[in-house]
N, C-alpha and C positions, 0 to 999 in steps of 0.2 A: 421294462419296455421303454423304448425311446420314442419321442414325439418329434415328427419332422414337420416343419412349416414351410409353406410356399411364399414366394415374394409377392407382396400385395400390389394390386392394381386399384385405382381409385374407387371403382364401384364394387370392389370385393373386400374393402377394408373391414366392413361389419362382419363378414363371414370369418375373416382372419382373426378378428378380436375374439371370436368364439373358439377358433381353432381350425386351421386348414392343415391337414396332415398328410404328408407323403406316406405311403403304405408300406413301410419297411419295418421288420421286427428284428430284434437282436438275438433271440434264442428260439430254438425250435426242436421238434421231435420228428425223426425220419419215419417214413411209412413205406414199407416194401410190398410191391404188388407185381404180378407177372406182366411182361411186355412182349409184343410181337412187332418186329421192325417192318412196318408198312407205311405207305403214304397215309397220312392221318385225316385227310379231307374226305368227307362223304360225297356221294355223287347225286344225291337227292336230298331235298329238304325234309327235315324230321317233322312229323305231325306232333305239335306240342300237346294235344289232347291225350297222346299215348305215352307221354313222358319223354325224358331226354336220355335214357340209358344208352340207346344205340349211338347217339351222338357222342356221348362221353367216352364210350368204348373206343370210338374212332380217334378222338383227339388226345385223349389223356396220355398216350405213350410219348407224345411230342412235347408235353409240358414238363419243365425241370424246376427244381429248387436250386437256388443260387446261394452258396455260402462264401463270404468274403472275409479275409483277414487283411487288416489295414496296417499300413506303415505307421511310424510315429507322427501322426498328424493330429494336432489339437485344434481348438476352436480359433486360434490364431494362425497366421501365415507361418510358413517354415522359417521365416526370419524373425518370428516373435511379434510381428506387427498385427494389429487388429484388423479384422476383415471388414469389407465395405458394408454399410447399411443397405437395406432395400431401397430402391429408387423412389423415395418419398420427397414431397416438397419440404424445404428447409423448416417451414413453420407448422408442419403437420403435427398434430397432437399424438399421432401414432408412432412417432420417432422414439419417444420414451418407452412406449409399449414394446417395440421391437428390440430395445437395448437389453431386455431381459433374456433374449434368446441368442446365445453365442453361435448357434448353428447357422445363422444367416451369413453365408459366405458367398460373395459375388452374386447375391440375389437369387441363387438356385435353391429349389425345393428339396434339399437334403440336409441331413444332420452331420456335422463334422464328427467323424469317429473319434472315439477315445483312443489314446496311444495303444498300439498293438491290440485293437479291439476286433470284434467280429460282428458280422451282420448277416441276416438272411433276407432273401427276396425271392422272386419268381422270375421265370423266363420261358422261352419256347424255342424249339428247334425248327429252322426254316429250310434246311437242306439235308439230304442224305449223308453228306460228309461232315455234318456236325456244326454248322454255323448256327448260332442262337442269338436271340434278341432279349435284352432286358432294359432297365432304366439306367440312365447315366448316374443318378444319385444312389444306386445300389452298389456300383462298382468303382465310383470315382475314388482315387487315391488307393486303389487296391494293391496290396502286396502279393496276395495269392488268391485265386478264384477257384473254387471247386463246385461242380454241378452234379446233381443227383437226379437220375431218371426214375421212372415209375417203378422199376423192378429193384430199386435200392442201390444200383450200381453207381459208384462215385467216379468221376473223371476230373482231371485238371483242365483248366480252360484258360485261354489267353485272351486278353482284351485287345481286339483288333483296332477299335477306334470308339470314340465317344463324341456326343454332340450335346453340350450343356444347353444349348438354346432350345432344343426340343425334348431334352431329358431322355435321350436314347443312347443305347450302347450295343455294340456288336461283339460277340464272343465267338472263339473257335475252340471247340472241344478237342482236346489233344488225344485222339484215338483214330485208328483206321477202321473202326467199326461202321457199319451202315445203320443209320439212325432213322426212326420214324420222324416225319416232320409235317408241318402244316404250312399253308400258303396264305398270303394276304388276299383279302377279298377285293375284287375289281368292281363291285357293285356299290353304288352310293347308299349309305345307310339312311334310313328314315325314321323320324321320331315316331315311336310306337312299335318298332321292330323288336322281336324277341332277341335277347342277348343271353349268352351262357358264359360266365366268368369262371376261370379255373386259375388256381394259384396255391400259395404256400402260407396261408394266414396264420400268424403266430407260431410259425414253424411246424404246423401240424401235417404238412405234406399236401398231396393233391386233394384239393377241396373244391366242390363245384357249387355255384349259386346261379340263379336265374332271375331275369327281370326284363325290363325293356329299356330302350333308349329314351331317356326323358327330354333331352334337348341336344341341340348341336350348336357348334360355334361359340362355345363358352370360353371367355377370357377370365382366367383366375390369377393372372399376374405372375405365372411361373416363368415366362420368357417372352420375347418379342414376337413369337409366331404362334402364340396360343390359339388353338382352334379345337378345343376339347369336345369330345362326346361326353354328355352327362348320362350316367346309367344308374338305375336303382337296384341292379344286382348287388347283394352285399359284398363290399370290398373292405378289407381290414389290413392292419399292419402286417406286412409280409407278403401281400398281393402285388407289391410294386414290380413292374416288369412282366407280369403275367398277362396272358391273352384273354380277350373277350371275343367269343365266337357268334356268328349267325347260325341260323338252322341248317345251312349247307355245310358247316363245319370249317368255314374259312374265317380268318382272324379279321375282325372289323376294327379292333383297337388295342392299344397296349396300355394296361392299367397303370396309372401314374400317381394319383393323389385322391384323397377323400376330404370331404367337409365333415368335421365332427366336433361337437362341443365337449366330448367325453374321451376321445381316442378310439371309440369303436364306430362301426358303420351305423349310419342313420339313413342309409338309402340314397345318399348323394355322393356318387363316385365319379371320377374323371378319367377318360381314356384318350390316348393320342390316336387320331384316326389312322386307319390302315394306309390311306393315300399319302399321308405325310410320313408315316413310318417307312413305308416301302422305298420312297425316294431317298430318304436319309440313309437307310440301311444299305441301299445299293451304292451310294457314294462312299460310305465308310468301308464297304467291301473292296471297292476298286482302288481307293486311294488312302484309306485310313483317316480321312477327314471329309468334311462337308464343304463343298465349294458352292457359294451362293452369288446370285446376281446382285449388283450394287448400282444404285441410281445416284446416290450422293446428295440427298436433300433432307433437311429437317422439315417434317410435316405434322400437321395437326388436323383433327376433325373439322368439318365445316358444320358449325352449329347453325341453328335457325337465325340467330342474330347476325352471324357472318354472312349466311346466305342472303338475308335481306339487304345488308350493307353492300354486297357485291352485285345485287340484282339477279341472283341465281334463282331458278325455278324451284330448286329443292336443296336439301342439305346433303345430298349424295357427293362423294368424292373426298379429296384430301387437298388442303391448301398448303402451298409451299411457304414455310416461315423463313427458310434460309437455304442457300445453295453452297455446297462445300467446295472450297478452292480446289481446282484440278480434277473435278469429278466429271463423270459422263453427262450429268445434267447440265453443268456449266458449259461444257463443250457444245452441247446440243442447243444452247440458248434458253434454257429454262430460267425463269426469274422469280425472285421473292414476290409473292402475291398471286402467282398463277395457281389456278385450281385444276387439279388433274382429275379428270372424269373417267378416262379409259387408259389402259395400257395393253399393248399387243392385241387390241380389239376386244378386250374384256372390261366390262364395267367395273369401276372401283366404288365399293360401298362406303368405305371410310378410310381413315389413315392406317389402321391395322391391316385392313384388307389389301391396301396398296403395298405395304411392307411384305406381306406374304407372297403376293403376286410377283413382285420384283425379285424376291429371293429365289423363286422357282424358275426364273428365266436363265437360260445358260449364258455364262459370261461370253462376250464377243458377238452375241446376237444383236441385230439392229431391229428395233421394234417401234411402231408408232405410238406416240403418246398424245391423247387428245386433252387439250386444256382450255380453260376460259381465261382470257387476259383482257382486261379493259372492257368486259362486256361482250367480247367477241370470242367465238369457238374456233379453234384452229388445231392443226395437227403438227407435231414436231417429230422428227426421227432421232432416237437415242440408241447409241451403241452401248449396251449394258456392259458394265465392268465387273471385276471380281471383287467381292466384298473383302476389304482389308481386315486383318486380325484385329487391329485397333482402328476403327473407323475415325477418320479425321472430322474435326468440327471447325467452323469458321472461328476466326480470332474474335475474342470478346471485346477487346479494346479497353480503354481506361474507364474506371467508374468512380474516381475520387470526386468527392462532393465539392463542386465549384462554389466560389464565394457569391456570385450573383444569385438572386432568387426572385421569383415571381409567383404570384398566387392565381389559381384558377378555382376560386372558392366554390363556384357552382358545381365543379366536378370533384371537389374535396381533395385537391392536390396542390403542392407547391413544386415548381419546376425551375431548372436553371440550365444554362448551356452545358453540354458535356465537355469535359476537359479537352478531348481530342477533336471537338467540333462535330462529331458524328452523333446527331440527335440531341435531345435534352434529357437531363437527369431528373428523376423524381426525387426531390429532397424532403418531402413530407407527405403523408396520406391521412386524411380524416377517416378514422375507423367506421364512422357512420355515413360516409359519403358514397356516392354512386361508383367512384373510381375503386374504392375498397371492395364494393360488392362485385365489381367486375374482375377482381383479382390483381389489380395494380398494386405494387408494393414499393416502399422506399428503397432507392437504389436502382430500381428499374430505369432503363433507358428507352425513351420513346423515339423511334427512328422515322416512322411515317405516321401521318394523319390523313385519313381519306385519300390514301394513295400518293401523298405528297411528302417529299423528305423535309424534315424540320431540323433546324440548327439553333433555334432560339425561341424563347416564349412567345415572341410575336408571330413566329411562323405557325405555332400551334393555334393561336387565336385566329389568325387569318384562315387557316384550313377549316376550323370549326365553323366560322361564318359562312363559308361557301359549300359546306357539306349539305347534300340534298336529301338525306334520309333521316329517319327519326333517331337512328344510332349511327355513331361515326366508328369506322374501322381504324384501329391503331396497330402498328407493328412495334412490338416491345421486345427488348433484349434483356433477359435475366441471366446473369452469369455468362455461360458459354452457349446458351440456347436462345432462340427467338420464337416468338409466338404472336398470333393475332388475337385481339380482344375488341369487344365493342363497348362503347360508352354512350349514354343518352346525350344528345346535343341540345343546345338551347339552355344549357345549365352552366356554361363556363364563362 
């Protein structure tokens, strides 16, 4: 059996250290049962006190096992180069941990197949003419895809399109036969709702487990648009791509990953919500790819400290750390330091929520964006662009250590003018000082202090003297990204 690990997010690193596994198995046993080609969705909710057999009879004909043969793809790229590490901070102690696992390719939660290997996953049919859904990590780099229905019949299938960012893929079964199918639920799932998961665990064929939705909105670090349902129905390796149903027989989620210290289910599984899956699959069906809206900003969450520094009533929203050159945001006049509270009339909970909302907006649409700038709330209109395949980032500028040096001992840093004149470079950090506690590192470039541009150590000192809050907000550039952080004032 193989073990598949998902890309880590900061708050999920402890889970990943124990083992976050995508649910795909490499071997399996086919199970042959009769099937009748009908629409697989029920018309009335099942009474769970009477069991789930009627529901299973309805939906099982639409659930398929997916067998994949892979091309000669190893854990390195096709050119022999090593694949990127997960998106972890350079000084993260978990970087050495992840170096053990060559399957981390582009940060996606799948294992790089062995040369000419095979894998088994699950899937489900969504139309009578044989379109089917599975996970991207099940079929990525597939040389040949075979699906098997409940009656044991095997069909060749074509990969129509994949979306690594949501771990979804669309298949088309190569047959003129009319297939049983299920549909995505249009109801918002609730924590505590019953869920019935069907899939191909360990290659055993159609297997049913039941449970409830344990949580919503889980971010497991699998991609930039994580919004997983957490379910406690048993999910194991081989369930990847299989459906989770509500009591009406509609798909509420696509099973994608499990948390497990041992490789088996411990009652913590993750499913891609139907609302996300349906939108992605429709785009893949129409064009073979997913087109997402693009704003063109680097954003970060509004922490309580940042909210206090900006005079915000709460830590809702997302703060703009940088604006990309030539982006819709720049054209609309958005600036570094703006806090985005709403987009298209919808409240923004945090930075990840903003990213999801922007991605869902149709490119070319003009939408209002509510921001706070300099303590004032205002609206700007942004014409949403199309997300480029390789999003641009702002130029990082020079970072060579200048010869001049000054000390802010109270903050625990030494600074010097940046070589290109944009900001001041941090040339030293006391590991026990407040700057280190706030995340400032040697080599970082401080661009703004309390909303004022700084170009010399004296500018930093002056800004600290005039700051009016207990903590001062700084705009800091690290490599090719910018972020805001706060430091206690009166100590520099």
